[in-house]
C-alpha positions as CSV (number, residue, x, y, z in Angstrom):
1,M,-5.8,-5.8,-16.0
2,A,-5.8,-2.3,-17.4
3,N,-8.1,-1.1,-14.7
4,T,-6.5,-2.9,-11.8
5,V,-4.6,-1.5,-8.9
6,Y,-2.4,-3.7,-6.7
7,V,-2.7,-3.2,-2.9
8,I,0.3,-4.7,-1.3
9,N,0.7,-5.2,2.4
10,G,3.9,-6.1,4.1
11,P,4.9,-8.1,7.2
12,N,2.6,-8.7,10.1
13,L,-0.4,-6.9,8.6
14,N,-2.0,-10.4,8.5
15,S,-2.3,-9.7,12.3
16,L,-4.5,-6.6,11.9
17,G,-7.4,-6.6,14.3
18,T,-5.5,-8.5,17.1
19,R,-2.0,-6.9,17.0
20,E,-1.7,-3.8,19.2
21,P,-5.3,-2.6,18.7
22,E,-4.5,0.6,20.6
23,K,-2.2,1.5,17.7
24,Y,-3.7,-0.2,14.7
25,G,-7.4,-0.5,15.5
26,T,-9.6,-3.5,15.4
27,A,-10.2,-3.7,11.7
28,T,-8.9,-6.9,10.1
29,L,-7.0,-7.3,6.9
30,A,-10.2,-8.7,5.4
31,D,-12.0,-5.4,6.4
32,V,-9.2,-3.5,4.7
33,E,-9.6,-5.5,1.6
34,K,-13.3,-4.9,1.5
35,L,-12.7,-1.1,1.9
36,C,-10.2,-1.1,-0.9
37,R,-12.4,-3.0,-3.3
38,E,-15.4,-0.7,-2.5
39,T,-13.3,2.4,-2.9
40,A,-11.7,1.2,-6.2
41,A,-15.1,0.3,-7.6
42,R,-16.2,3.9,-7.3
43,F,-13.6,4.7,-9.9
44,G,-14.2,1.7,-12.2
45,L,-11.0,0.0,-10.8
46,T,-10.5,-3.5,-9.5
47,V,-8.1,-4.5,-6.8
48,E,-5.4,-7.3,-6.7
49,F,-5.1,-7.5,-2.9
50,R,-2.0,-9.1,-1.4
51,Q,-0.1,-9.5,1.9
52,S,3.3,-11.1,2.5
53,N,5.8,-11.4,5.3
54,H,8.5,-12.0,2.6
55,E,10.4,-9.1,1.0
56,G,11.2,-11.0,-2.3
57,E,7.5,-11.8,-2.9
58,I,6.6,-8.2,-2.5
59,V,9.3,-7.3,-5.1
60,D,7.9,-9.9,-7.4
61,W,4.4,-8.5,-7.1
62,F,5.6,-5.1,-8.3
63,H,7.0,-6.8,-11.5
64,E,3.8,-8.8,-11.9
65,A,1.8,-5.6,-11.6
66,K,3.8,-4.0,-14.4
67,A,3.7,-7.2,-16.6
68,N,-0.1,-7.3,-16.1
69,G,-0.6,-3.7,-17.1
70,A,-1.8,-2.5,-13.7
71,R,-2.6,1.2,-13.3
72,G,-0.6,1.6,-10.1
73,V,0.2,0.3,-6.7
74,V,-0.8,1.1,-3.1
75,I,1.7,-0.3,-0.6
76,N,1.8,-0.5,3.1
77,P,5.4,-1.7,3.5
78,A,5.1,-2.1,7.3
79,G,8.4,-3.3,8.7
80,Y,10.1,-3.0,5.3
81,T,9.5,0.8,5.3
82,T,12.8,1.5,7.0
83,T,14.9,-1.3,5.6
84,S,14.0,-2.3,2.1
85,I,16.1,-1.0,-0.7
86,A,14.9,-3.9,-2.7
87,I,11.3,-2.7,-2.6
88,L,12.5,0.9,-3.4
89,D,14.4,-0.4,-6.4
90,A,11.4,-2.4,-7.6
91,I,9.2,0.7,-7.5
92,W,11.8,2.6,-9.6
93,A,12.3,-0.4,-11.9
94,V,8.6,-0.8,-12.8
95,G,7.7,2.9,-12.9
96,L,4.1,2.5,-11.8
97,P,2.5,5.2,-9.8
98,T,2.8,4.1,-6.2
99,V,1.2,5.4,-3.1
100,E,2.7,4.5,0.3
101,I,0.2,4.1,3.2
102,H,0.7,3.6,6.9
103,I,-2.1,3.1,9.4
104,T,-0.2,5.0,12.1
105,N,1.7,8.3,11.8
106,I,5.2,6.9,11.5
107,H,6.6,10.4,12.2
108,A,5.0,10.5,15.6
109,R,6.5,7.1,16.6
110,E,9.9,5.8,17.4
111,A,12.8,7.7,15.7
112,F,13.8,4.6,13.7
113,R,10.4,4.6,11.9
114,H,10.9,8.2,10.6
115,N,13.0,7.3,7.5
116,S,11.1,5.6,4.8
117,Y,13.1,4.2,1.8
118,I,9.7,3.6,0.1
119,S,8.9,7.4,0.3
120,K,11.9,8.1,-2.0
121,A,10.0,6.5,-4.9
122,A,6.4,6.9,-4.0
123,R,4.4,9.6,-5.6
124,A,2.5,10.2,-2.4
125,V,2.5,9.1,1.3
126,I,-0.5,8.8,3.6
127,C,-0.1,8.0,7.2
128,G,-2.0,8.4,10.5
129,F,-5.6,8.0,9.3
130,G,-6.0,4.4,10.4
131,V,-7.3,1.9,7.9
132,D,-9.2,4.7,6.2
133,G,-5.9,5.8,4.8
134,Y,-6.2,2.9,2.3
135,A,-9.4,4.6,0.9
136,L,-7.5,7.9,0.7
137,A,-4.6,6.2,-1.1
138,I,-6.8,4.5,-3.7
139,T,-8.7,7.8,-4.3
140,G,-5.4,9.6,-4.7
141,L,-4.1,6.9,-7.1
142,A,-7.3,7.0,-9.1
143,A,-6.8,10.8,-9.5
144,M,-3.2,10.2,-10.6
145,V,-4.2,7.8,-13.3
146,G,-7.2,9.8,-14.5
147,A,-9.9,7.4,-13.2
148,K,-13.2,9.2,-12.7
149,S,-15.9,8.3,-10.1
Protein backbone atom coordinates (compact mmCIF):
# COMPACT_ATOMS: atom_id res chain seq x y z
CA MET A 1 0.00 0.00 0.00
CA ALA A 2 2.97 2.29 -0.46
CA ASN A 3 1.06 4.48 -2.89
CA THR A 4 -2.18 4.52 -0.94
CA VAL A 5 -3.83 7.40 0.85
CA TYR A 6 -6.64 6.90 3.30
CA VAL A 7 -9.66 9.16 3.02
CA ILE A 8 -11.56 8.95 6.29
CA ASN A 9 -14.99 10.44 6.80
CA GLY A 10 -16.62 10.94 10.17
CA PRO A 11 -20.16 10.82 11.48
CA ASN A 12 -23.20 11.62 9.38
CA LEU A 13 -21.24 12.00 6.14
CA ASN A 14 -23.06 8.89 4.94
CA SER A 15 -26.03 11.30 4.65
CA LEU A 16 -24.36 13.57 2.10
CA GLY A 17 -26.67 14.50 -0.72
CA THR A 18 -29.77 14.50 1.46
CA ARG A 19 -28.65 16.16 4.70
CA GLU A 20 -29.00 19.94 4.62
CA PRO A 21 -28.22 20.32 0.91
CA GLU A 22 -28.21 24.12 1.31
CA LYS A 23 -25.03 23.70 3.43
CA TYR A 24 -23.46 20.51 2.12
CA GLY A 25 -24.65 20.37 -1.49
CA THR A 26 -26.26 17.49 -3.32
CA ALA A 27 -23.19 15.33 -3.97
CA THR A 28 -23.35 11.95 -2.26
CA LEU A 29 -20.55 10.18 -0.43
CA ALA A 30 -20.25 7.92 -3.50
CA ASP A 31 -19.67 11.06 -5.60
CA VAL A 32 -16.96 12.16 -3.16
CA GLU A 33 -15.31 8.74 -3.33
CA LYS A 34 -15.23 8.90 -7.14
CA LEU A 35 -13.71 12.40 -7.02
CA CYS A 36 -11.06 11.22 -4.54
CA ARG A 37 -10.11 8.17 -6.62
CA GLU A 38 -9.88 10.22 -9.83
CA THR A 39 -7.77 12.92 -8.16
CA ALA A 40 -5.43 10.40 -6.50
CA ALA A 41 -4.95 8.50 -9.76
CA ARG A 42 -3.52 11.67 -11.36
CA PHE A 43 -0.63 11.33 -8.90
CA GLY A 44 -0.22 7.56 -9.16
CA LEU A 45 -1.97 7.08 -5.82
CA THR A 46 -4.79 4.79 -4.80
CA VAL A 47 -7.43 5.49 -2.19
CA GLU A 48 -8.71 3.53 0.77
CA PHE A 49 -12.06 5.32 1.28
CA ARG A 50 -13.85 4.95 4.61
CA GLN A 51 -16.76 6.42 6.59
CA SER A 52 -17.80 5.71 10.15
CA ASN A 53 -20.12 7.10 12.77
CA HIS A 54 -17.88 5.54 15.45
CA GLU A 55 -14.87 7.35 16.86
CA GLY A 56 -12.91 4.23 17.82
CA GLU A 57 -13.17 2.82 14.33
CA ILE A 58 -11.69 6.05 12.94
CA VAL A 59 -8.81 5.79 15.43
CA ASP A 60 -8.23 2.17 14.35
CA TRP A 61 -8.08 3.25 10.69
CA PHE A 62 -5.22 5.66 11.43
CA HIS A 63 -3.26 2.78 12.97
CA GLU A 64 -4.19 0.52 10.04
CA ALA A 65 -2.98 3.17 7.60
CA LYS A 66 0.38 3.30 9.37
CA ALA A 67 0.66 -0.51 9.55
CA ASN A 68 -0.14 -0.79 5.83
CA GLY A 69 2.47 1.79 4.82
CA ALA A 70 0.00 4.41 3.58
CA ARG A 71 1.48 7.68 2.34
CA GLY A 72 -0.93 9.84 4.31
CA VAL A 73 -4.49 10.54 5.38
CA VAL A 74 -7.22 12.96 4.38
CA ILE A 75 -9.85 13.25 7.09
CA ASN A 76 -13.19 14.96 7.32
CA PRO A 77 -13.76 14.46 11.05
CA ALA A 78 -17.24 16.03 10.85
CA GLY A 79 -18.80 16.07 14.32
CA TYR A 80 -15.57 14.81 15.90
CA THR A 81 -13.74 17.96 14.84
CA THR A 82 -14.52 19.77 18.06
CA THR A 83 -14.60 16.83 20.45
CA SER A 84 -12.11 14.09 19.61
CA ILE A 85 -8.87 14.11 21.51
CA ALA A 86 -8.70 10.40 20.64
CA ILE A 87 -8.45 11.15 16.90
CA LEU A 88 -5.96 13.95 17.60
CA ASP A 89 -3.81 11.51 19.57
CA ALA A 90 -4.09 8.91 16.78
CA ILE A 91 -2.75 11.41 14.25
CA TRP A 92 0.19 12.18 16.51
CA ALA A 93 0.71 8.48 17.31
CA VAL A 94 1.01 7.32 13.70
CA GLY A 95 2.89 10.35 12.38
CA LEU A 96 1.42 10.18 8.87
CA PRO A 97 0.94 13.43 6.94
CA THR A 98 -2.70 14.33 7.51
CA VAL A 99 -4.91 16.90 5.80
CA GLU A 100 -8.14 17.97 7.47
CA ILE A 101 -11.06 18.76 5.16
CA HIS A 102 -14.46 20.31 5.80
CA ILE A 103 -17.14 20.84 3.18
CA THR A 104 -18.35 24.05 4.82
CA ASN A 105 -16.30 26.90 6.27
CA ILE A 106 -16.35 25.91 9.94
CA HIS A 107 -15.12 29.38 10.91
CA ALA A 108 -18.19 31.04 9.40
CA ARG A 109 -20.58 28.77 11.27
CA GLU A 110 -21.64 28.42 14.89
CA ALA A 111 -18.97 29.42 17.42
CA PHE A 112 -18.67 25.89 18.83
CA ARG A 113 -17.43 24.68 15.42
CA HIS A 114 -14.47 27.08 15.34
CA ASN A 115 -12.09 25.05 17.52
CA SER A 116 -10.77 21.95 15.81
CA TYR A 117 -8.76 19.47 17.83
CA ILE A 118 -7.78 17.78 14.57
CA SER A 119 -6.15 20.98 13.25
CA LYS A 120 -3.60 20.81 16.04
CA ALA A 121 -2.01 17.75 14.38
CA ALA A 122 -2.98 18.17 10.72
CA ARG A 123 -0.36 19.50 8.34
CA ALA A 124 -3.03 21.44 6.45
CA VAL A 125 -6.71 22.34 6.70
CA ILE A 126 -9.11 22.95 3.83
CA CYS A 127 -12.62 24.19 4.43
CA GLY A 128 -15.41 25.93 2.60
CA PHE A 129 -14.86 24.61 -0.94
CA GLY A 130 -17.70 22.09 -0.84
CA VAL A 131 -16.83 18.56 -1.86
CA ASP A 132 -14.19 19.94 -4.24
CA GLY A 133 -12.14 20.45 -1.08
CA TYR A 134 -11.43 16.72 -1.12
CA ALA A 135 -9.63 17.07 -4.47
CA LEU A 136 -7.66 20.00 -3.07
CA ALA A 137 -6.76 17.95 0.00
CA ILE A 138 -5.52 15.00 -2.05
CA THR A 139 -3.56 17.31 -4.35
CA GLY A 140 -1.95 18.96 -1.35
CA LEU A 141 -1.18 15.62 0.29
CA ALA A 142 0.34 14.37 -2.96
CA ALA A 143 2.66 17.40 -2.97
CA MET A 144 3.61 16.76 0.67
CA VAL A 145 4.65 13.18 -0.06
CA GLY A 146 6.38 13.97 -3.35
CA ALA A 147 3.87 12.28 -5.67
CA LYS A 148 3.98 13.78 -9.16
CA SER A 149 1.16 14.09 -11.66
